[in-house]
MDAnalysis code that builds the backbone (N, CA, C; Angstrom):
import MDAnalysis as mda
import numpy as np

u = mda.Universe.empty(249, n_residues=83, atom_resindex=np.repeat(np.arange(83), 3), trajectory=True)
u.add_TopologyAttr("name", ["N", "CA", "C"] * 83)
u.add_TopologyAttr("resid", np.arange(1, 84))
u.add_TopologyAttr("resname", ["MET", "GLU", "ASN", "ASN", "MET", "SER", "ARG", "HIS", "PHE", "ILE", "ALA", "PHE", "TRP", "ASN", "LEU", "GLU", "ASN", "LEU", "PHE", "ALA", "PRO", "GLN", "ASP", "PHE", "GLY", "ASP", "ARG", "PRO", "LYS", "TRP", "LEU", "ALA", "ASN", "GLN", "ILE", "SER", "ALA", "ASP", "LEU", "LYS", "GLY", "TRP", "THR", "THR", "GLU", "LEU", "LEU", "ASP", "LEU", "LYS", "MET", "ALA", "GLN", "LEU", "ALA", "SER", "ILE", "ILE", "SER", "GLN", "MET", "ASN", "ASN", "GLY", "ARG", "GLY", "PRO", "GLY", "VAL", "LEU", "GLY", "VAL", "CYS", "GLU", "VAL", "GLU", "ASN", "LYS", "PHE", "VAL", "LEU", "ASP", "ALA"])
u.atoms.positions = np.array([
    [-5.246, -19.058, 368.937],
    [-4.084, -19.812, 369.496],
    [-3.290, -20.290, 368.274],
    [-1.939, -20.194, 368.401],
    [-1.040, -20.613, 367.493],
    [-0.746, -22.005, 367.560],
    [-0.693, -22.804, 366.422],
    [-0.341, -24.204, 366.338],
    [1.149, -24.322, 366.322],
    [1.751, -24.930, 367.352],
    [3.153, -25.129, 367.458],
    [3.514, -26.512, 367.106],
    [2.668, -27.280, 366.558],
    [2.908, -28.681, 366.207],
    [3.908, -28.698, 364.963],
    [4.983, -29.385, 365.157],
    [6.001, -29.564, 364.045],
    [5.551, -30.758, 363.272],
    [5.878, -30.721, 361.965],
    [5.623, -31.879, 361.161],
    [6.869, -32.501, 360.626],
    [6.874, -33.780, 360.611],
    [8.065, -34.519, 360.153],
    [7.597, -35.497, 359.001],
    [8.533, -35.490, 358.040],
    [8.411, -36.520, 356.920],
    [9.208, -37.827, 357.297],
    [8.435, -38.857, 357.580],
    [9.102, -40.089, 357.968],
    [8.816, -41.055, 356.811],
    [9.836, -41.823, 356.441],
    [9.737, -42.867, 355.390],
    [10.353, -44.121, 355.851],
    [9.898, -45.201, 355.170],
    [10.404, -46.437, 355.458],
    [10.630, -47.197, 354.066],
    [11.915, -47.691, 353.884],
    [12.277, -48.141, 352.516],
    [12.981, -49.585, 352.644],
    [12.477, -50.565, 351.870],
    [13.083, -51.886, 351.872],
    [14.231, -51.727, 350.819],
    [15.402, -51.854, 351.249],
    [16.570, -51.736, 350.284],
    [16.922, -53.038, 349.577],
    [16.031, -53.993, 349.758],
    [16.136, -55.239, 348.856],
    [17.448, -55.864, 348.789],
    [17.896, -56.553, 349.864],
    [19.222, -57.220, 349.893],
    [20.431, -56.301, 349.493],
    [20.554, -55.242, 350.207],
    [21.641, -54.368, 349.962],
    [22.894, -54.895, 350.717],
    [23.671, -55.683, 349.964],
    [24.822, -56.336, 350.499],
    [26.089, -55.627, 350.248],
    [27.076, -55.844, 351.058],
    [28.559, -55.364, 350.747],
    [28.930, -56.220, 349.663],
    [30.012, -55.810, 348.955],
    [30.502, -56.506, 347.773],
    [30.915, -57.968, 348.077],
    [30.855, -58.803, 347.156],
    [31.229, -60.210, 347.263],
    [32.528, -60.387, 348.027],
    [33.555, -59.543, 347.801],
    [34.831, -59.800, 348.450],
    [34.964, -59.102, 349.724],
    [33.978, -58.595, 350.367],
    [33.943, -57.850, 351.647],
    [34.547, -58.772, 352.669],
    [35.593, -58.346, 353.231],
    [36.453, -59.147, 354.124],
    [35.911, -59.339, 355.514],
    [35.029, -58.491, 355.960],
    [34.508, -58.599, 357.377],
    [33.237, -59.357, 357.534],
    [32.930, -60.007, 356.423],
    [31.631, -60.714, 356.553],
    [31.852, -62.080, 357.213],
    [31.028, -62.423, 358.206],
    [31.196, -63.665, 358.869],
    [31.070, -64.832, 357.904],
    [31.919, -65.929, 358.065],
    [31.886, -67.014, 357.159],
    [30.518, -67.662, 356.990],
    [29.868, -67.863, 358.156],
    [28.515, -68.462, 358.219],
    [27.508, -67.643, 357.304],
    [27.636, -66.338, 357.355],
    [26.782, -65.523, 356.455],
    [27.142, -65.539, 355.056],
    [28.487, -65.498, 354.763],
    [28.942, -65.641, 353.389],
    [28.475, -66.897, 352.677],
    [28.498, -67.952, 353.568],
    [27.905, -69.267, 352.991],
    [26.516, -69.240, 352.724],
    [25.717, -68.508, 353.574],
    [24.272, -68.496, 353.381],
    [23.831, -67.729, 352.298],
    [24.532, -66.581, 352.025],
    [24.086, -65.712, 350.921],
    [24.942, -65.672, 349.732],
    [25.855, -66.768, 349.626],
    [26.780, -66.813, 348.520],
    [26.220, -66.752, 347.192],
    [24.982, -67.356, 346.948],
    [24.335, -67.245, 345.658],
    [23.935, -65.784, 345.308],
    [23.468, -65.093, 346.336],
    [23.090, -63.590, 346.094],
    [24.260, -62.737, 345.864],
    [25.474, -63.113, 346.367],
    [26.656, -62.339, 346.254],
    [27.392, -62.589, 345.004],
    [27.098, -63.613, 344.281],
    [27.878, -63.960, 343.062],
    [27.857, -62.858, 342.021],
    [29.022, -62.326, 341.754],
    [29.093, -61.097, 340.899],
    [28.779, -59.787, 341.423],
    [28.462, -59.713, 342.735],
    [28.133, -58.484, 343.366],
    [29.407, -57.610, 343.665],
    [29.607, -56.706, 342.730],
    [30.978, -55.948, 342.940],
    [30.716, -54.640, 343.519],
    [31.807, -53.937, 343.838],
    [31.840, -52.561, 344.345],
    [31.082, -51.650, 343.414],
    [31.359, -51.796, 342.111],
    [30.770, -50.985, 341.123],
    [29.137, -51.130, 341.122],
    [28.717, -52.407, 341.204],
    [27.298, -52.648, 341.264],
    [26.648, -52.080, 342.513],
    [27.339, -52.159, 343.619],
    [26.840, -51.615, 344.905],
    [26.724, -50.078, 344.696],
    [27.794, -49.427, 344.174],
    [27.829, -47.987, 344.068],
    [26.722, -47.609, 343.155],
    [26.330, -48.317, 342.073],
    [25.227, -48.016, 341.168],
    [23.847, -48.059, 341.863],
    [23.709, -49.130, 342.672],
    [22.459, -49.407, 343.379],
    [22.290, -48.248, 344.384],
    [23.396, -47.901, 345.137],
    [23.311, -46.838, 346.109],
    [22.887, -45.464, 345.473],
    [23.588, -45.226, 344.280],
    [23.256, -43.980, 343.543],
    [21.651, -43.976, 343.268],
    [21.238, -45.061, 342.698],
    [19.788, -45.012, 342.374],
    [18.899, -44.946, 343.555],
    [19.202, -45.662, 344.702],
    [18.378, -45.466, 345.952],
    [18.489, -43.983, 346.435],
    [19.656, -43.481, 346.357],
    [19.795, -42.052, 346.880],
    [19.001, -41.119, 346.084],
    [18.982, -41.293, 344.788],
    [18.189, -40.511, 343.782],
    [16.729, -40.482, 344.135],
    [16.130, -41.687, 344.358],
    [14.757, -41.780, 344.671],
    [14.479, -41.313, 346.000],
    [15.231, -41.583, 347.044],
    [14.983, -41.181, 348.420],
    [15.066, -39.718, 348.478],
    [16.074, -39.008, 347.819],
    [16.192, -37.614, 347.848],
    [15.029, -36.886, 347.238],
    [14.224, -37.502, 346.367],
    [13.117, -36.888, 345.741],
    [11.824, -36.870, 346.685],
    [11.851, -37.690, 347.729],
    [10.705, -37.654, 348.671],
    [10.673, -36.266, 349.247],
    [9.409, -36.026, 349.815],
    [9.173, -34.755, 350.548],
    [9.526, -33.549, 349.664],
    [8.991, -33.607, 348.424],
    [9.163, -32.414, 347.555],
    [10.731, -32.126, 347.313],
    [11.523, -33.154, 347.185],
    [12.964, -32.930, 347.013],
    [13.823, -32.609, 348.222],
    [13.196, -32.658, 349.389],
    [13.974, -32.376, 350.619],
    [14.445, -33.670, 351.289],
    [13.956, -34.878, 350.803],
    [14.223, -36.096, 351.462],
    [13.508, -36.248, 352.749],
    [13.477, -37.440, 353.276],
    [12.747, -37.598, 354.517],
    [13.584, -37.067, 355.780],
    [12.887, -36.669, 356.699],
    [13.479, -36.173, 358.000],
    [14.038, -37.451, 358.793],
    [13.282, -38.521, 358.623],
    [13.642, -39.811, 359.319],
    [13.402, -40.893, 358.264],
    [14.497, -41.777, 358.086],
    [14.380, -42.827, 357.156],
    [14.630, -44.111, 357.881],
    [13.662, -45.005, 357.873],
    [13.877, -46.328, 358.342],
    [14.137, -47.273, 357.099],
    [14.995, -48.229, 357.293],
    [15.322, -49.131, 356.264],
    [15.334, -50.614, 356.734],
    [15.244, -51.510, 355.766],
    [15.446, -52.891, 356.108],
    [16.059, -53.616, 354.835],
    [16.501, -54.827, 355.098],
    [17.338, -55.680, 354.235],
    [18.624, -54.947, 353.848],
    [19.415, -54.534, 354.895],
    [20.657, -53.970, 354.752],
    [21.667, -54.973, 355.496],
    [22.631, -55.511, 354.805],
    [23.474, -56.563, 355.393],
    [24.217, -56.051, 356.656],
    [24.845, -54.949, 356.749],
    [25.616, -54.588, 357.871],
    [25.902, -53.066, 357.933],
    [26.590, -52.680, 359.011],
    [26.828, -51.257, 359.260],
    [27.749, -50.650, 358.166],
    [28.630, -51.458, 357.544],
    [29.404, -50.904, 356.418],
    [28.593, -50.362, 355.315],
    [27.562, -51.127, 354.899],
    [26.692, -50.798, 353.817],
    [25.755, -49.709, 354.229],
    [25.257, -49.690, 355.524],
    [24.370, -48.580, 356.007],
    [25.161, -47.234, 356.005],
    [26.347, -47.308, 356.509],
    [27.163, -46.109, 356.539],
    [27.478, -45.559, 355.061],
    [27.596, -46.480, 354.154],
    [27.898, -46.037, 352.761],
    [26.625, -45.268, 352.252],
])
């Protein structure tokens, strides 16, 4: 009998306070106030660098194929998640 079971590589990654840049205009004021200390000096360039580092590591999973499904946490908003 043939085994038709498919296998999936599923990963979960804590992105550790992956915020939009400090000057992100669509951030609610209440949230900007709450995380203002974490955002100090957080530029687009730093976000891009962190994203490149995360992408490099995540793409190495599953023998260089990356995960089939990736769950994440500590992402500020859809803007950052889409990036």
